[in-house]
N, C-alpha and C positions, 0 to 999 in steps of 0.2 A: 484302670488305664486307658482302656479304648474310650472311654467321653470327655477322657482330657485329651486324645488322640484328635478327636471329633473336634470339639469345641476351638482346640485351638486351628485343625486345619479349615474350620469352619468362619474365625476370624480372618485368616488369612485369606479365605477367599473375596470375604467382603472388602477388605480393604486396601484388594490390587486395584491396580487400575490397566488396561491391557491397550496400549495403543502402538500405532505404525508412526516410525517417521520418518521423513522424506526430507533429504534436506537437494538444495540445490538443481532439482528437475529442470531440463529445459522445458518442459509442461507444462509448469507453473513459473517458472521466468518465461514464457508468452501471454499468460491468461494474464497478471501484471500489467505489462509490458501494454497489450491490447487497452485495460485503463486506462496508464500515459497517454498513448497517442487519441485517444477519442477526447480523453480531456487535452491535449494541447488544437485539435482539429477542432475543434469548440471556440477554442479560449481566440486560435485565428479569425473564425465566424465571427470571433465579438458576441457567444453567444452563452453568455456567465448564468441565464440561470440554469438551462439543460448540463452547461460544465458543473457547476455546483448540485448537480442530483449524485456526480463521480463523488464525492464529499462529504465525509464520516463526520454526523452529526456531531461526536466528542473533537475532531478539527476546529471549528466553528462555537466550541465552549471557552477553547482555549485561546482562538481567533474568529468575534464575528465577524455574517458576512460582511457589511459591509466596509469593515480593513484588509480584510481579506482583496472583497474587488479594489482596493485602492489599490493594495500593494500591484495587484496584476497589472491594473492602468498605468503607476509610477513606471513597471517594468517594461511594457508595452511604448509609451516613451520614453524611457532616457536609454534602452536598448533598441527595439525597434520590432518587426513582429519576425515573428520565429518560419524562417524559412526552411531548415532540415534541424535533423536532429538525429544523436548518433547513439548509442547504448556504449561505456565505458565500464560499469561498472554492475553486475548484480547478483544479489542471494536474495533465499527462496529459505525459508522453514516452512510447512505445510506438517501439523500433528491429526493424523487420525484416530480416533477412539473415543474414551472413556474422557479424555480432556484433551476435546482437539484444540488448533488454534494453527493459524497460516499467516507468516508473518513478510512478506518482500520490500526487498530495496531495491531499487534500479535510479542511479546514477548516471545523468547524461551530459554532454558536449552541447549545446545546441545554440548553430549558427543565426545569429540574427540582422536584418538592414542595418542597423546601427553598432548594435556591440558585443557580442556572444557574452553566453553564460553558461555557467557549471549551473545543474539541476538537478535534485534528488529529493523522490519520491515515496516516502515510507507508504507504508498500505496493507490496512491487514482483511480479514475476509471475515463477513457480519449478513449471518444467515446463506446464503447461494450466491450473493459478491461481494467483488472485493472493490470496499472505499479505499479512497485515501488522508491516513490518518496525519497523513505529516508532511508542506513542502516548499523546500527550502531553494532560494536560487538567488547563486552572485554573483555579482558582477564581474 
């Protein structure tokens, strides 16, 4: 009987996942916002090369760099340069432990020279840095 209990307890402990979950913490939002602000700064300075370093390789598998660059060019031509932005929605989920993941969603109203846009960033933590895995711009 003791052996069955010990085997059951051992299997239970081996299969357990120990995680702590944090949703919508202000500090996580600030971390994600920093990436978005760096992206906007670099785009305004026409520094795509460094802006692309903030983007996950997984995004470029779906939308190649050249195509993504064209989207940024077209939005700049059609809507103008970014004057300022205002965060209107955010959501974060950070799980630490045996199955860690960090996901962030930020939506901005962006004031531009010609036409304002609404822009959505989806970000994930990759290693020690937060990367953009999705970028949606609505005119």
